[in-house]
DOLUM-42531 format. One record per atom (N, C-alpha, C): residue in one letter; x, y, z. Coordinates in steps of 0.001 Angstrom, whole numbers, plus 500000, padded with zeros to 6 digits. Example, Ala and Ser with C-alpha at 12.3 -4.5 7.8 and 13.67 -1.06 7.14 Angstrom:
2
a513190494310507800 a512300495500507800 a513200496700507800 s512850497750507080 s513670498940507140 s512900500030507870 
! end
This chain:
249
f210361905568546196 f210631906791545323 f212144906533544903 e212677906435546191 e214116906582546329 e214840905006546325 s214271904122545847 s214937902855545658 s216040903010544501 a216786902246544574 a217602902079543438 a217506900877542579 a216181899897542882 a216147898919541975 a215515899064540890 d216084898322540091 d215717898246538472 d214295897842538332 e213716896966539350 e212192896801539172 e212079896814540458 t210817897611540629 t210282897780541871 t208493896799542159 l208569896611542861 l206855896037543441 l206739896833544703 f205610897625544328 f204979898469545658 f203657898206545983 g203160897799547067 g202167897789547615 g201301896869548552 g199920895818548413 g199761895359549855 g198533896016550050 s198451896511550819 s197282897214551330 s196533898166550612 a195182897853550789 a194674899361550003 a194652900948550298 g195033901922549563 g195148903255550287 g196590903594550727 p197858903106550159 p199366903668550629 p199431905203549719 g198844904898548726 g199363905969547567 g200103905342546526 k199876904258546239 k200149903564544602 k200090904314543658 s198958904681543291 s198714905583541968 s199766907023542079 d199837907156543053 d200857908777543546 d201977908209543414 l202501907341543680 l204002906906543433 l204232906902542077 l203433906386541363 l203846906223539824 l203696907660538931 l202747908407539610 l202361909508538792 l203721910557539528 g204087910474540760 g205124911004541299 g206566911377540333 l206699909336540264 l208196909470539584 l207783910029538358 a206732909975537479 a206822910192535845 a206740911474535858 l206346912561536892 l206445914197537042 l207629914834537472 t208513913819537820 t209556914378538814 t210779914169538473 r211118912615538077 r212293911904538101 r212325911302536774 h211688910898535703 h211613910844534367 h211163911733532985 r211582911321532066 r211288911952530920 r210269911777529878 r210270910319529642 r209411909868528826 r208644908267529835 s207599908627530266 s206702907534531200 s205669907000530421 a205153905401530372 a204257905326530321 a203755904423531312 l202077904637531667 l201640903885532742 l200357903395532606 f200381901930532729 f199425900961532353 f198806900671533058 r197030900619532733 r195998899811533743 r195754898830532788 k195066897606533625 k194570896552532439 k193429897086531649 q192577897662531981 q191408897995531387 q191735899369530964 q191040900174529501 q191353901329529369 q190232902066530240 r189243901963530641 r188269902596531332 r188911902931532874 d190009901926533369 d190430902134534610 d191648903112534256 t192212903828533082 t192976904684532983 t192980906318533498 k191231906248533774 k190427907837534158 k191036908095535013 g190933907451536034 g191453907515537866 g192889908017537443 l193807907611536833 l195038907995536638 l195319909493535823 v194630909495534600 v194158910807533847 v193676911671535002 d192641911548535475 d192059912561536646 d193207913162537685 r193589912198538292 r194722912473539353 r195998913416538604 a196476912922537583 a197571913666537023 a197164914990536674 a195807915600536177 a194970916418535964 a195300917268537094 e194733916734538026 e194956917208539543 e196155917838540089 i197020916975539980 i198496917652540068 i199176918645539275 l198939918220537965 l199591919248537403 l198859920600536937 g197870920491536809 g196960921844536956 g197351922716535464 d197936924015535590 d198214924267534266 d199633924090533931 y200057923548534724 y201821923106534375 y202050921920533392 g200833921450532480 g200814920573531526 g199822920733530976 r199929920054529471 r198513920039528646 r198091918863528344 w196937918578527959 w196376917227527436 w196513917244526151 v197020915834525291 v197146915816524302 v196396914473523687 s194930914755523394 s194119913527523196 s194151912998522334 g195128913269521243 g195400912257520138 g196274911122520471 d197387911473521818 d198384910721522340 d197426910216523586 y197101910623523744 y196234910072525176 y197611910425526149 s198045911437526485 s198956911702526958 s199109913362527266 y199939913202528995 y200180914634529434 y201386915253528672 r201868916431528364 r203258916923528284 r203108917879529317 t204245917940530177 t204552919038531098 t205345920096530654 n205535921344531285 n205699922444530950 n207453922701530847 d207951921294531635 d209407921327531571 d210003920107530483 g208754919473529676 g209272918746528499 g209185917371528888 r208422917014529749 r208085915496530160 r207282915104529801 e206761913950529058 e205899913108528589 e205643912094529113 l204074911867529491 l203417910966530464 l202526910192529919 e202200908770529238 e201235908274528135 e200471907649529085 f199305907152528779 f198802906238529442 f198183905017528624 g198250903694529135 g197987902911528134 g197269901592528664 h196675900488528114 h196309899512528794 h195933898243528087 c195950896840528278 c195770895764527144 c194317895039527731 s193094896144527157 s191753895588527355 s191664894176526663 r192508894109525419 r192271892878524863 r193206892221524633 p193202890899524214 p194715890319523817 p195272890747522687 g196366890992522910 g197250891283521569 g197457893190521530 d196896893676522965 d197072895169522598 d198575895751523274 e198924894908523778 e200563895070524290 e201197895439522745 k201012894525522198 k201919894519521009 k202101896035520031 s200867896788520355 s201147898291520026 s202150899064520120 w202501898756521299 w203789899532522331 w204943898913521905 q204979898247520916 q206359897028520792 q207339898345520056 g208489898243520548 g209681899329520043 g209614900272520528 r208725901009521577 r208463902350521978 r209091902315523605 a210035903554523248 a211161903570524399 a210667904380525625 h210595903732526716 h210175904881528022 h210940904501528804 d211339905411529702 d212339905296530919 d211900904768531969 l210661905075532188 l209770904827533032 l208409903728532487 k208365902425532976 k207369901860532916 k206481901651533773 g205263901968533982 g204664901754535326 g203407900863535196 f202971900270536105 f201986899491536073 f201087899641537296 d200013899824537321 d198787900208538070 d197984899104538549 e198029898354539626 e197538897012539690 e197889896053538758 l199481895870539097 l199909894765538439 l199313893256538185 a198421893132539383 a197567891478539620 a196940891147538569 h196770892257537654 h195278892208536825 h196241891835535581 f197269892235535220 f198076891810534265 f198719890534534162 s198903889670533198 s199710888528532944 s201141888816532818 e201876887675533157 e203108887955533469 e203892888089532078 y202967887369530751 y203548887996529363 y203245889252529294 e202444889616529305 e201789891282529154 e202728892191530154 y203053892095531104 y204226892695531872 y205667892646531576 l206210891650531069 l207327891336530417 l207487892016529083 f206236891831528352 f206413892353527134 f206575894117527187 l205824894483527784 l205675895644527855 l206780896561528657 s207536895803529317 s208761896495530194 s209928896060529318 a209926895310528112 a211085895133527372 a211764896241526670 w211180897595526372 w211423898704525904 w211639899822526846 n212207899415528269 n212499900175529046 n213706900751528970 r214017901718528261 r215488902353527966 r214981904065527817 s216332904213527744 s216553905816527231 s217697906034526298 a217910906903525049 a218943907333524567 a219836908320525143 d219497908764526543 d220035909738527430 d220791909014528455 p222409908703528480 p223074907943529764 p223120908510530646 k222493909694530981 k222166910277532535 k220661909905532823 q219940909516532023 q218069909247532414 q218335907823532857 r218004907585534495 r217587906505534951 r216379905652534358 c216523904591533995 c215546903949533585 c214597902549534880 r213732902592534530 r213287901168535570 r211745901025535457 v211252899792536167 v209812899586536004 v209484899672537682 v208203900419537572 v207840900211539029 v206362899794538557 a205831898951539649 a204708898131539732 a204066898233541113 a203020898753540936 a201975898838542111 a200721897699542132 s200363897424543269 s199351896324543343 s198911895719544589 n197530895466544757 n197028894857545842 n197450893316545598 p197424892511546495 p197623891204546184 p196569890689545250 p196962889808544430 p195736889235543736 p194881888585543874 m193478888451543325 m192298887820543936 m192108886378543066 t192819886387542078 t192620885006541508 t193835884205541011 a194041883260541177 a195335882318540864 a195931882866539359 a195257883348538274 a195939883875537433 a196558885066537512 g196926885592539080 g197926887015539681 g199262886371540465 f198783885091540393 f200100884770541560 f201161884561540981 w201370885043539784 w202855884893539252 w203800885454540097 i203024886968540612 i203682888367540861 i204421887464542340 v203699886489543075 v204265886021544195 v205389885060543504 r205600884463542441 r206522883695542036 r207659884418541640 r207399885603541415 r208379886495540421 r209366887490541834 w208226887807542795 w208752888230543826 w209127887350545208 a209543886124544999 a209355885260545677 a210026885463547400 p211383886033547024 p212058886080548108 p211409887133549086 w210318887917548773 w209608888882549645 w208290888359549962 l207727887678549108 l206486886551549230 l206065885547549593 d206733884952549311 d206657883030549331 d207167883099550776 p206157882877551686 p206788882561552975 p207092881024552788 k207664880056552141 k208278878995551961 k209834879246551384 h210368880709550860 h211045880726550408 h212530880203551334 p213813879854550775 p214973879611551540 p215366880473552245 r215255881588551707 r216612882966551713 r215315884185551758 p214645884388552629 p213584885560552653 p214529886953552479 a213801887403551739 a214256889102551158 a213794890045552557 a213929890895553019 a213922892177554094 a213181892988553033 c211900893721553056 c211262894601552820 c212347896098552252 g212215896221550992 g213284897274550516 g214625896730550118 e214984895308550296 e216405894696550136 e216451894604548707 l217565895006547909 l217759894359546786 l218181893263546718 r217738892551545583 r218146890791545332 r218534891091543631 w219338890515542809 w219417890179541678 w219122888807540758 f218856889183539927 f217887888220538641 f218474888240537493 a218743887096536610 a218860887031535434 a218174886086535117 t217780885896533401 t217361884852533138 t218562883634532603 v218816882843533141 v219534881478532980 v218818880582532482 d219256879577530716 d218873878758530198 d217256878708530172 g216736879828529837 g215339880535530041 g214436880597531237 t215428880493532249 t214584880670533642 t214962881665534667 d214159882564535059 d214375883568535917 d215008882609536709 t216317883484537612 t217278882953538462 t217248884236539224 e217444883999540662 e218340884814541625 e219835884131541571 v220661885465541510 v222341885228541062 v222589886281542541 a223862885739542702 a224692886240543694 a224553887897543964 g224752888792542751 g225119889892542697 g225282890689541656 s225409891813541369 s225431892918540097 s226158892732539010 e227384891898539359 e228487891581538694 e228226890825537339 p228452891337536012 p228033890461534962 p228807889049534851 f228192887942534261 f228777887111534469 f228750886189532971 e229483885166532360 e229186884551531394 e228679883154531385 r227970882589530433 r227216881582530483 r227818880771529090 v227673879856528839 v227544879043527658 v226366878413527086 g225668878880526231 g224149878544525713 g224652876977525267 a222845876412525142 a222600875621524382 a223527875253523121 d223707876357522445 d224227876072520887 d225923876366521153 g226373876439522326 g228019876667522276 g228315878030522507 v227649879033522308 v228104880548522337 v228109880988523760 i228895881844523949 i229305882451525314 i228648883675525173 e227613883515526308 e226814885117526067 e227185886002527649 r227468887059527723 r227546887832528812 r226265888315529235 i226064887817530344 i224800888168531356 i225120889228532334 e223954890198532169 e223814891339533328 e223077891359533943 p223081891056535097 p221419890910536414 p221332892207536476 r219726892152536900 r218987893527536995 r218384893263538509 s218449894214539488 s218214894412540562 s216232894468540593 r216001893905541929 r214279894022541949 r214331893981543571 t212880894650543973 t212739894463545415 t211333894702545273 f210558894302546633 f209322894732547058 f209482895409548102 i208524896564548331 i208117897325549146 i206692897556549652 a206352896878550908 a204969896993551547 a204337898298551681 g203426898602551226 g202426899680551400 g201429899355552443 r200980900206553279 r200051900244554141 r199054901348554427 l198138901367554578 l196774902458554685 l197342903176555851 d198099903037556961 d198638903786558017 d200234904707557039 d200613904440555784 d201919905175555400 d200911906382554857 n199429906372554661 n198864907575553814 n197950908249554788 p198362909819555675 p197658910100556460 p196092910662556105 y196177911109554428 y194796911605554103 y193792910419554306 y194117908883553991 y193181907899554019 y193219907169555226 r194088907394555957 r193723906827557334 r192944907286558045 n193108908888558319 n192253909704559005 n190687910114558533 s190649909392557275 s189041909536556615 s188026908479557065 g188617907700557727 g187233906522558130 g187361905605556986 y188635905495556054 y188226904289555271 y188864903197555742 r189492903039556627 r190025901457557645 r188650900934557943 a187476901782558361 a186161901052558543 a185507900392557423 v186073900930556186 v185345900012555161 v186209899241554978 l187081899124554853 l188085897671554701 l188084896605555834 q187638897055556861 q187389896234558089 q186000895394558065 a185064896143557012 a183818895510557169 a183997894536555852 l184904894378554988 l185015893383554330 l185108891926554461 p184153891056553528 p184733889846554045 p185779889120553494 e185972888002554203 e187573887308554015 e186868886566552394 p188175886433551688 p189853886825551722 p189938888492551531 l188910888942550995 l189039890838550497 l189691891216551826 r189226891162552704 r189914891987554299 r191070892009554284 s191520890536554375 s192953890321554412 s193975891161553373 a193242890863552081 a194145891051551421 a194402892566551054 l193086893806551374 l193381895028551141 l193594895866552492 l193123894824553619 l193369895489554831 l195008895473555265 q195259894159555279 q196455893776555943 q197679893441554665 g197250893587553256 g198264893487552223 g199002892116552352 r197688890679552287 r198540889625552268 r198640889031551132 f199933888632550262 f200081888339548981 f199700886191549352 a200041885813550114 a199898884649550230 a200119884006551417 g198650884997552266 g198715884284553666 g199149884719554601 k200620884786554575 k201553885385555513 k202687885505555148 g203793886376555391 g204989886382554701 g205189887900554824 a206226888385553819 a206784889375553609 a206017890530553486 a204461890413552737 a204068891112552544 a203304891883553843 q203387891412555173 q202885891743556240 q203925892132556961 q205089892293556702 q206616893180557303 q205785894460557490 p206621895169558429 p206532896827558455 p207179897218557346 g206880898476556556 g207592899131555275 g208863899972556125 p209599900132555447 p211102900618556096 p211204901903556567 
! end
């Protein structure tokens, strides 16, 4: 919640409060937010939880599939159920782009939807926050690559949980750079481009972080699962071992 990262991945185990993190940020720190699930039917859980939190402090706008709060915040719910759904969000600015269960999205969908993470208000912070359990199929393992310093056990310079690292696209490749300072790069066309890095982090989530689920018997449900589902949802293993197993900050 307090991380300074431009781009945050929070997750690992089932039950630490991933969805509530996204809703809490949207309802207290941001003015215009869009929260995404892969399937339209899966947004119902987010909508129902938002209604539970807001009560009479907001109103549902069915035509926009959004909530408007009494203090002027707007929270939209979106999905990418079909190929091309992401294009309906092109050009639509939100100071918070949130993703629930990021492993269900393709890397292209994530980057496309994040492209309009902006605000006309210079005082409003903009950020992208994703929540996810470990990917269950090979299609989701782009997450391990994008957050490699935290999730790839073979990374040469591992990052600590919550540590900021800086990245930029250099010659078309997502590249870790030394720090936050802008730098100049001569492109293939000979044009000098000023590149501004963005910060990224991963924060591990554990069932023990959430006292409501921790004390409800939910651990026994996860312990009864077969492998590899058990390790993914109980222990938060993204790549078999590594940063996803580190204790939270």
